[in-house]
C-alpha positions as CSV (number, residue, x, y, z in Angstrom):
1,M,0.0,0.0,0.0
2,S,2.7,2.4,0.7
3,R,3.9,1.8,-2.8
4,Q,0.5,2.9,-4.1
5,V,0.5,5.9,-1.9
6,G,3.9,6.9,-3.2
7,T,2.8,6.5,-6.9
8,V,-0.4,8.6,-6.2
9,M,1.7,11.2,-4.4
10,L,4.1,11.4,-7.3
11,A,1.3,11.7,-9.9
12,L,-0.3,14.5,-7.8
13,S,3.0,16.3,-7.5
14,T,3.5,16.2,-11.3
15,I,0.0,17.5,-11.9
16,L,0.5,20.3,-9.5
17,L,3.8,21.3,-11.1
18,V,2.3,21.3,-14.6
19,F,-0.7,23.3,-13.3
20,A,1.6,25.8,-11.5
21,A,3.8,26.2,-14.6
22,G,0.7,27.0,-16.7
23,C,-0.5,29.7,-14.3
24,G,2.9,31.4,-13.9
25,D,4.4,34.4,-15.8
26,G,6.7,32.1,-17.8
27,D,4.7,31.6,-21.0
28,A,1.9,34.1,-20.6
29,A,1.7,37.0,-23.1
30,P,3.1,40.2,-21.6
31,T,0.6,42.8,-20.5
32,P,1.0,45.8,-22.8
33,E,2.4,48.8,-21.1
34,P,0.6,52.1,-21.8
35,T,2.6,54.2,-24.3
36,P,3.0,57.9,-24.0
37,A,1.1,59.9,-26.6
38,A,3.1,60.4,-29.8
39,A,4.8,63.7,-29.9
40,V,3.2,66.0,-32.5
41,A,5.7,67.8,-34.6
42,S,5.3,71.5,-34.4
43,P,5.5,73.5,-37.6
44,T,8.8,75.0,-38.3
45,T,9.6,78.0,-40.4
46,T,12.1,77.4,-43.1
47,A,13.9,80.4,-44.6
48,V,13.4,80.5,-48.3
49,P,16.3,82.1,-50.1
50,A,15.5,85.2,-52.0
51,A,14.9,84.6,-55.6
52,E,17.6,85.5,-57.9
53,P,16.7,88.4,-60.1
54,S,15.7,87.0,-63.4
55,P,18.0,88.0,-66.2
56,T,16.8,90.9,-68.2
57,V,15.9,89.9,-71.7
58,V,17.6,92.2,-74.2
59,P,15.7,92.3,-77.5
60,S,17.9,91.6,-80.4
61,L,17.6,92.9,-84.0
62,A,19.5,92.0,-87.1
63,V,20.9,94.3,-89.7
64,G,18.8,94.1,-92.8
65,N,17.2,96.1,-95.7
66,T,20.6,97.5,-96.8
67,G,20.7,96.0,-100.2
68,G,23.9,94.2,-99.2
69,L,25.7,97.4,-98.3
70,G,25.5,97.0,-94.5
71,V,24.8,99.8,-92.0
72,F,26.8,102.2,-89.9
73,I,26.5,102.2,-86.1
74,R,26.9,105.8,-85.0
75,R,28.0,107.6,-81.8
76,T,24.8,109.7,-81.7
77,P,21.6,109.5,-83.8
78,A,22.6,110.7,-87.3
79,G,26.1,111.4,-85.9
80,D,29.7,110.2,-86.4
81,K,30.2,106.7,-87.8
82,I,31.8,104.0,-85.6
83,R,31.9,101.1,-88.1
84,T,29.9,99.3,-90.7
85,W,28.0,96.0,-90.0
86,P,26.8,93.6,-92.7
87,D,23.3,92.3,-93.1
88,G,22.6,89.6,-90.5
89,A,24.8,91.1,-87.8
90,T,22.9,91.1,-84.5
91,M,22.4,94.2,-82.5
92,A,21.1,94.3,-78.9
93,V,18.7,97.0,-78.1
94,I,20.0,98.9,-75.0
95,G,17.8,102.0,-74.7
96,E,15.0,104.1,-75.9
97,D,14.5,105.2,-79.6
98,K,15.3,108.8,-80.6
99,Q,14.2,110.9,-83.5
100,A,16.8,112.7,-85.6
101,E,16.9,114.0,-89.2
102,G,13.4,112.6,-90.0
103,R,14.4,109.0,-88.9
104,T,13.9,106.8,-85.8
105,W,17.2,105.7,-84.4
106,K,17.6,102.6,-82.2
107,N,20.0,102.7,-79.3
108,V,22.0,99.4,-79.7
109,R,25.1,97.4,-78.8
110,D,27.0,95.8,-81.7
111,P,28.7,92.4,-81.6
112,D,32.0,94.1,-80.6
113,G,30.3,95.7,-77.6
114,N,30.1,99.2,-79.0
115,G,27.1,101.2,-77.9
116,G,25.6,103.4,-80.5
117,W,22.7,104.2,-82.9
118,V,21.4,102.6,-86.0
119,A,18.5,103.9,-88.2
120,A,15.5,101.7,-87.3
121,E,14.6,100.9,-91.0
122,Y,17.9,98.9,-91.2
123,L,17.1,96.7,-88.3
124,V,14.8,93.6,-88.6
125,A,13.7,90.7,-86.5
126,P,16.5,88.1,-86.5
C-alpha cells in the first residue's frame, strides 16, 4: 500500500507542477504597457532664399534692308560713324529710340560691344 500511496503522491505532484507552470508568468503574453502619446511635430519656419533676379531679356535685332551694303553704327543719332556692319549682324537694343533728321534711331550694342545708334529701318527681327 505504501507503494500505491507513493505513486499517487508522485502523480499529484506532477499534476500540481504542470498546473503551477501554466499559471505562472513564464509563457503568458506580456501585458501591454501604456505608451505615451506620440509627440506631434510643431510646424517650423524654413527660410526661403531670396529669388535670384531674373536676367533681363535684351531684345535683339539684325541688320537688314541694306541691299547688301550694311549699316553704320553711329555715336549719336545721325552722328559720327563708328563702323559698318553687314546684313545679318545682331544688335542688342539697350535704350529708348530717338528721332533725328526725320528718322527713328535705335540705341543698340553691336557684336563688338560698342554702344551706338542705327537707323530703325535697317534693323529687322533676327
